[in-house]
C-alpha positions, 0 to 999 in steps of 0.5 A: 081239485084246486089249490092256492097259496094266500097270506094272512095276518092275525093279531099275536100270530103274525104273517102266515102263509096258508095252503088252500085245498078245494074238493067238489063232493058228489053224493048219490043220495043228495044232488046238493052241490058240496065243496070240501075245504082244507087249510094247511099252514105251510109258513115254515115250508115257504120260509125254507123254500125262500132261504133255499132260493137265496142260498142258490143265488148266493152260491151262484154269485160266490161261483162267479166271483170264484171263477173270476178269481181263478181266471185272474189267477190263471192269467197271473200264473201264465205271466209268472210262467213267461217270466220264468221262461225269460229267466231261463233264457237269461240264465242259460245264455246271458249269465253263462256267457260272462262267466265263460269269459272269466274262466277263460281269461283267468285260465289264460292269464295263469297259463301265459304268466304263471311264472310272473304271478306268485303269492297273494296274486296267485291265491286271488287268481285261483279264487277267481277261477273257483268262484266262477266255476261254482257260480256256472254250477249253481246256474246249471242246477237252477236250470235243471231244477226248472226244467225237471219240474216243468215236465208233467207227462205221467206214463208207465215207468219201470223204476228198475230201468231208471235205477239201472240207468242212474247206476250206469251214469255213476260207474266210474265213481262207483268203481273209484270208491269200490261202492256196493249197491244192493236193491230189490226189484222195483215196480212199474208206476205211473210217473214222469220218467225224467223226474224218477230219473233225477230223484234216483240220480240225486239220492245215489249222488248223495249217498256216493258223495257223503261217504266216510273215508277208508270206509267202503260205501254200501248203498241198500235200496228196498221196496215194498207195498204200503198196508192201508193203516200205514197209508192212513198215518200220513195225511198227505196220502189218499186211502183210495190209492195204493203206495210203494215205499222205497228205502235208500240206506247208505253208511256214509257220514250221516247228519244230526237228526235235528236237521232232518227237514232242513236238508230238503230246503233249497240252498241248504247245506249241512257240510262245507264246500271245502269238504263236499261239492254241491249247491244245496239244490239236489234234495230240494228237487227230490222233495218237489219231485215226490210232491209232484207225484202226490207222494212223501219223502223223509230222511233219518240218520245217525251221524258217522254211521248211516243215512236212510231216505224213505220215498213213498210213491203212488202206483197210479195217479 
């Protein structure tokens, strides 16, 4: 059997591609040589093959372009990371040093000449000291923000141990405020331990800081596994993973519900510095940590009554 493809053209039909099949026929009652010819119109098949070839070539070209773009993006990212590292060095040394001198000289001036300084001069000196201290805290928090997010080694993390360590860090403040902290048993998840520590630290810090006067702070932490339907309600979550939900609720000053998204923006504050210290970085860091773990965080509240943070994290990455 022999097969070949040939092109032909006829008026009113246009160019067609034909497949020719030839088969030799043997008959027992006839020695005459016979050949069976069959023609098949494969024009459409040939067009699809040509289209696939063109598509394949175009796809290869786009892949090459995309690969080049990713390589350029990686170079830019490396350059950006190098700049961030340089910034961290500057922030931790070059910026802190003049601030340290400002605070030191202001303290010496206040100690040695306190009797000579009064009125507006004393107020201005105090404002210098407070501003220098605030700037130092801000630089420290920005450095902490970058260092915590830079850690990316996921390992089995017992959230009970993380929470116990954080509560231990606040033992003095908890005793001063007679705060009560109740919590469910927490699971072991695949996470970055340093980031989980910072997540609970910032959330507990907020709950203790924004407590109401003359009201004993009560913090409740509950945990449960989310159902499949609940996971599907949040587009950011994967239906192939198992998630746990951690609720941290306090009975503090709360906030207006309209600001529920704003509280996660870096440097955003809902309360004045005169009443509550802070730089507005803590909750922004919490959100970045949860996003880094492919999870979800949200908050709701009723002013002067309670605040509730909902943290959703996968058991495995």
